[in-house]
N, C-alpha and C positions, 0 to 999 in steps of 0.2 A: 504493500500500500504506500509506504514511504517512497519507494522507488518511483511509483506512478506519479505521485505528487511532485517529486523533484523534477522528473522528466517534463511534466506539464509546465512547471515554473520556468525551467530553462528554455523551453520552446517559446513561451511567451516573451521571455527576455530577448531572445535572438530575433523574434519577429518584430518586437518594438524597436530594437536597435536598427534593424534593417529598414523599417518604415521611416525612421528619423534620418538615416544617412543616405538612402537612395535618392539621388537628385531627380527632380521633376523634369519632364521634357521641356526643352526651351521652346517657347512659342515664337514662331516666325510671323512677322507682320505681313499681312496680305499686300500684294504689290500695288503700286500706283503706276499708271501708264507712263512709260518712257521709251525712247528709241533704243533699239539694239539690233545687232546683226541677226539675220535669220538663223545662222549656224549656231548661235549661242542658245537657241531654244529648239534645236533639232529640226530645222527647216533649211531649205536650199535657196540661196539667192538666185542662182541661175534658173531654177525651176519656177520661182515666183515671177521672174521676168517673162515667162511664157505668156502671162496674161496681157502683156503690153501689145503683142501682135494681134491677139484676139480682139481686145477692146478697140484698138486703133482701126481694125478692119470695120467694125460697126460704125465708127465715126466716118471713115473715108467713103463708105458706101451710103452715107446719109441716113443711117438708121438712128443715130443719136448725135446730138450736138456736142455734149460734154458728159463725162463720166468721172465720178470720184470713188475711190476705194480706200479702205483701211483694214489691215489685218494685224491682229495682236495675238500673241501666244504667251501664256503664263505672265501676263502683264507687260510684255515687251512688244512695242510696236515695231513690226518687222517690214511692213509695207504700207505706205500712205502716199498715194499717187493721184494725180488728176490728169485727165486726158481731154483733148479737144478744146472747144470754145464755150464760153458763157454766152456771148452774143455773136451769132454767126454773121450778122450784118456788119457790125462794127469790128468783127474779127478780134474781139478781146478774149484772151485765154481764160479758161476756168481756173480758179485759184483754190489752194488747199483750205483756206478759211471761208470759202463760199457758204452762204446760208441757204439751205434747201427747205422747201415746203415738205415736211415729213408726214403730214396727214395722219393716217391711222397708226403710225408709230407713236402718236400721242397716247394711244390706249395703254401702252405698257407703263408709261410714266404716271398716268392717272390711276391705274390699277395699283401700282406700288404706293402711290400716295394714300389710297384708301387702306392698304394693309398696314401702314404706319399707325393708323387709328385702331385697326384690329388689335395690334399689339398693346395698345393702351386700354383695352377692354371696353371700347366704345360700342361694340356690336359683336354679334356672332354671325358666322357665314350663313347659317340657315334661318336667321331672323327674316320675317316677312319685310319687304321694303316698306310696306304701309305703316310699319311701326315708327318709321322716321319721316316718311313722306305720305301723309294720310290720303292724298289723292289716289294712291294706288290700291286703296281698299276696294274689295268686291270687283275684281277684274272680270272682263267678258272676252269671249273669243269670237272672231268673225264667223258668221254662218253663211250669209249670202251677200253679194255686192252687186248693185246695179251700176255698171260702168258708165251708163249714159248720164246719170245725175249723181253718182257716188253715194246714193242712199244704200243703207245696209241693214241687215238684221244680225243679231248676236245671240249667243247662248252663254250662260254663266260658265266661267272657268272652273275647272275641277279643283284648283288650288291657287293660292296666292304666289306671286313672284317672290323668290328669296334673293338675298344679296349674292349668294353663291351663283345663282342663275344669271344675274346681271354680269358677273365677272367671266362667266363661261359662255355667254351668248346662247343660253338655253331658256331665255325668259319668255319668248314668244313675240318680243319686240323686233320689228324689221327696220329697214333703212329708208329714209327719204331719198329720192332721186335714183338710187341704185338697188333698192329692195325689190320685193315682190310687186307685181303690177298692182295688186290690191292695196298694198301698203303705200306705194307711191301716190296713188290717187287719193287715198284717205288723208295721208299726211299733208299733201299739197293743199287740199281744201282747208285743212286746219292750221296751216302756216307752221308746220314743223320743219325746222331747218336741218340740213344735212350736217352742218358743222364746218363745211369747207366753204370759205368765201362768204360767210354770213355774219358780218361784223355787228349788225344792228340787233337790238333787242336784249333781253335778259334770259339767262339760262333757267332761272326759276320759273318764269312765265311759260317757256316752251315745254319744260318737263312736266309741269302741272297740267298743261293741255294734253300732252302725250299720254299721261296716266289715265285719262278718261276715254281714250280711243281703244278699239278692240285689238286684242292680241291676234297674231296670225296662227297660233297653235297654243295648246295648253302648256304652261310652264313645265320645263323638265322633260318634255317628250321628244324634242328635236334639237339639233344644233343648227342655228341660222344666224348669220352675221347681221348685226343691227345697231341701233342707237343705245344699246344697253350701257355702254361705257360713258355716254353723255349723261345718263341717269346716275352713274357712279360719280361723275363730276359734281352733280348737284347734291348727291348724298354727302360728299366731302364738305360742301358748303354748309349743309345742315348740321353735321356732326362737329365741325371745327369752328363754326361761326365766322369763317373768313370767306371772301370770294375765292374761287378756284385758283385764279392766277396768283393771288397773294399767298395762298396756302402752299402751292407748289414752289413758288419762289423762295419762301422762307424755310420750308422743310426739306426740299430736295435740290432745287436748281442752284441756289446760291451756295449752300454748304458743299455741294459737289464741284463747284467751280464751273458750272455750265452757264457761262456768262453770255453765250450767244443763242440761248434757247428762250423763245418768247412766243406768246400768242400774237402779239402785235409788236413789231420791231421798233425800238427807239430810233430817233432820227439818225444818230451816229452809226447805225448798223444797216440802214436801209439800202445803201449803195452796194452792199455785199449780197443782197438777195439775188439768187440766180434767175435767169430768164426761163420762162415756162414755154414749152413747145407742145405742139400737137402734130398730126400728120394729115395730109390731104388724101384724095381718092387714089392717088398713086403710091401712097405710103411714104411720100417724101416729107421731111420735117418742115414745119412752118411755125412761126411764132404764134403763141396762143393769144387771142384777143378776147375781149369780154363776150362770153357766151352764156345764154340762159341766166343772165344776171350775175354770173361769176366773173369777177375781175381777177386777172392773174396777179395784180398788185395788192390783193387783200391783206397780206401780212403788213403792209405799210399803213393800213387804216388805223384810225383812232377808235378801235372797236370796243364794244361792251359785252359781246357774246363770247363766252369762253367754253369752247367745245372740248370736253374731256375725251372725245373720241377721235378728233381730227384737226384740232385748231393750231397746233404748234409748228414752228419752224426752228431749224437747228443746224448744227454743223456735224461733220463726221467725227471730229474730236470730242465734242460735247457728248454725243450719244454713245460713243465708245466708252467714255468715262462712266456713264450710267450703267452700261452693260457690264463693265469690269467690276463695279460695285456688287452686282448680283453674282457674278462668277466668284468673287471673293467671299461669298456667303453672307452678303449684307454689310460689308465693311469697306471703307475706302479712306485712304490718307489719314489713318488714325481715328476715324469717327465711325461708330456703328450706327447704321440706319435700320437694319432688320436683323433679327436672330437668324442664324443658319437654318434653324428648324422651320422658320416661316418661309425662307427661300425654298426649302424642300417642298413645303406645302404648295406654294405658288407654282412650282414647276413640275408638279405631279399631275397625272391624269385626273381631272375633276369631272369628266362627263361619262364615266362608267362605260357602258356598252354602246353608247352613242358614238358616232364616228364623224370625223371631219376629213373626208377622203380616206386615206390609209392611216392618218394620224389622229391624235387626240388633242384636247385643249385643257390647259391649266387655268390659273386665275389671271387671265390677261395675255396669255402666250399660247401659241401653237406648240405642241409637244411631238417630237419625232418618235415614232414607234419602231419596233423591230422591222416591220414591213416598210416603213418609210426610209429606214437606214439602208435597206436593200436597193432603193432606187437611186440614191445619191450617197456620196461617201460620208456624210455627216453621221455622227454617232447616235445610237438610240439614246433618248433623253435630252437631245438638243432642244432648246427652246428658241422660238423665232417668230417674226412677223414682218410686215412691210407697210408701205404707204401707197396711196392712190396714184401718185405722180411718178412712181418707179423707184422707190427706195426700199431696200431690203436689209435686214440684219439677222444675225443668229448668234447664239452662244452655245458652245459645245463643251460641257464640263469635263468630259472624259479626255478630250484632247487639249483642253485649256485654250480653246480658240474663241476669239471675238472677231466676227467678220461683218463688214458693211459694204454695200455697193449702192451708190446714189446716182440716179438720173432725174431729169425733170421733163417728163413727156407723158401726155395722156390724150387720146388712147395711144397704145404702143403695140405694134404688130410684132415686135422683136423682144418680147419679154423673156426669151430663153437665155438672154445674157446673164441673168442672175444665177441660173442653175450652172451655166458654164463657169461662172466665177467661182462657185463653190467647188467644182471639180478642180479648177486651177489652184485653189488654195490647198486642197488636201493632197494633190499630187506633189506638192512642194514639201510635204512632211517626210523627213528621212528617219525620224525616230518617233514611233507611235507611243503614246502614253496610255491608250485605251487597254484595259485588261483583255487578254486573249481568252476566248471561250474554250 
């Protein structure tokens, strides 16, 4: 018995001594973006330059006026190039600090803005939206629509919209201008803005009108792109007590150093706004003029409508900083914005068995599935999206990649350039970081 007690005391002593003397792992600070050679992060300079010929061909054939790209790996910017011209008439070159209309890339910033409030206990994801915006109480679903006079009948929705369904585009809310034909007609009659080039009015007024209009399907039953993130923007205003532009400026944009990202550009940045292009019947590029009330110069307006779904303009560098913060697990330059556990939640499949093509959707981001990663070299778990005028981004946590390619053209018959760009980025990797199966 004495031997057993002595043995137990000695084991306890050695365990205690070991626990006190074993050093804790040293924490490495997450990277902030800085220039570095591709070779320093397992990529090839020569192989990255392959994209020069591909992009320049699109420009020389008149498919694009100008293109900007940025590639970072493990926090190191290994490629940041611009090609072609900003203004084809004046023959002014596109510059690296050019400001682009990022349209739906606004959605990621707005979604992250809301998740900051989630971490403060302001709401739960499965709360009904009506808990905070009462106009969404007792939703209805479109039954029949008379296109001749846009009168319609409805049936009660089976359930209320939740905040999770707003973030995942499963709310039943469609889009103005580009949504279903039924939604386009109903929203136009009720003056619901698309959020692009709509500087007049107030977000609160538009969202409260939208709340009373019929849904296109019962919440949670489909994935369908829509104005849900504009509702998220107004929800931020309700929960924070601040206008959306001020909230994003103080909580995300200024702290991250995103000094060129705005809903409406200050005077001293307006000369850096890129020229917007379209294409004619022969698919040749032409400068965009005001069409259907949309002025290409809308970012220069003194606007009052802050669209959480489409309103921002930004630079490649600014948006890369935002994405690197997420890749870092919610931290950047010594400041924590989100817990890594929340970033995991945001970038997880949030739509269950519903599908978005072969991929899934998280809380504000498209998520690449195993099937999606078999189509292009991006890894399973990559999160991404883009914007109406030809901007695309993605983050690949397994390979440590942040990638962006920006153009300014709509419509665009040559959208395959963004997928070719992804191929050209991944073929430049010489040392894969993704675990082998």
